[in-house]
Every structure is written in C-alpha cells, then in structure tokens.
DOLUM-522810 format. One record per residue (C-alpha): z negated, y, x negated; residue number from 1. Coordinates in steps of 0.5 Angstrom, whole numbers, plus 500, padded with zeros to 3 digits. Layout:
REM residues N
zz/yy/xx/seq
Z/Y/X/NUM $
...
//
This chain:
REM residues 108
zz/yy/xx/seq
050/616/805/1 $
056/617/801/2 $
063/615/801/3 $
068/613/796/4 $
075/614/797/5 $
080/610/792/6 $
087/610/792/7 $
091/605/788/8 $
098/607/786/9 $
102/600/785/10 $
107/599/780/11 $
114/598/784/12 $
114/592/789/13 $
107/590/787/14 $
103/592/793/15 $
103/585/796/16 $
100/582/790/17 $
095/587/790/18 $
094/585/798/19 $
093/578/796/20 $
088/580/790/21 $
084/583/795/22 $
084/578/800/23 $
083/572/796/24 $
079/575/790/25 $
076/582/790/26 $
073/582/797/27 $
069/575/795/28 $
066/579/789/29 $
064/585/793/30 $
060/581/798/31 $
057/578/792/32 $
055/585/789/33 $
054/587/796/34 $
059/593/796/35 $
061/595/803/36 $
068/597/804/37 $
069/602/810/38 $
076/600/811/39 $
083/599/808/40 $
090/603/809/41 $
097/603/807/42 $
101/609/807/43 $
106/609/813/44 $
108/616/812/45 $
107/620/806/46 $
110/620/798/47 $
110/613/797/48 $
109/606/801/49 $
107/603/794/50 $
099/605/795/51 $
093/602/798/52 $
087/607/800/53 $
080/604/801/54 $
073/607/803/55 $
067/604/800/56 $
060/606/803/57 $
054/607/798/58 $
047/609/800/59 $
047/614/793/60 $
050/615/787/61 $
045/610/783/62 $
047/605/788/63 $
054/606/786/64 $
053/606/779/65 $
049/599/779/66 $
053/595/783/67 $
060/598/781/68 $
058/597/774/69 $
056/590/775/70 $
062/588/779/71 $
067/591/774/72 $
064/587/768/73 $
063/581/771/74 $
066/576/767/75 $
069/572/772/76 $
072/578/776/77 $
075/580/769/78 $
078/574/768/79 $
081/573/775/80 $
084/580/775/81 $
087/579/768/82 $
090/572/771/83 $
093/576/777/84 $
097/581/772/85 $
099/576/767/86 $
106/577/768/87 $
106/584/771/88 $
101/590/772/89 $
099/591/779/90 $
096/598/779/91 $
099/604/775/92 $
094/609/777/93 $
088/610/781/94 $
085/616/784/95 $
078/616/786/96 $
073/621/790/97 $
066/621/792/98 $
065/624/798/99 $
059/627/802/100 $
059/628/810/101 $
058/635/813/102 $
053/636/818/103 $
058/635/824/104 $
062/628/821/105 $
062/622/825/106 $
061/618/819/107 $
054/620/816/108 $
//
C-alpha cells in the first residue's frame, strides 16, 4: 500500500471554486475510476489558507499510473475542468509526493 499526498495551491480567492469542483465534479470521476481518497484538509495554521491538501490510497505505483492517467485524460473530465476555469485559473501550483509507510505506521 502506498499513499499519495497532493497539495493544490490556489490562486487568491479561488479555494471555494476548488471545493465546489471536488464536491460536484471530481469525486464522481474518481468513483468512476476507483480512485480512493483517504481525506481532504485545508490549512488552519500555516503559510497559506488558500490550499487544499489531500491523500489518495493506492495498491501500487502501477495502479496509480493506470487509474490516474485514465482519469486525467478522460475527455469529459478535461472539458468539465476547463469549464470551471473559463473565467479564471483555480490552481496555481501542485505539490505531489508518493509515500510508503514505515513498519510502525498506523496506515499501511
């Protein structure tokens, strides 16, 4: 089991648009491709309150590559994402890490 930690740094004032896109669009596509989110967080104390941090769970890097590529190239997803950014960009920058648990981790 591996986990993917992703941090989406939003353009100023665009975090609500990102929340809306996840709630009404993205999660439906993830369900279609069996992408498993572990959780979603916003920053209460830290360098910026304009970011969304989330974690995904994968069985392997191969599973991640197959499912993420299928999702990210889905023509309907690409169109819906473009619609949500028609008047302004939402995400300025993405940080991404693939994590493997230690022997003493509660999540394995």
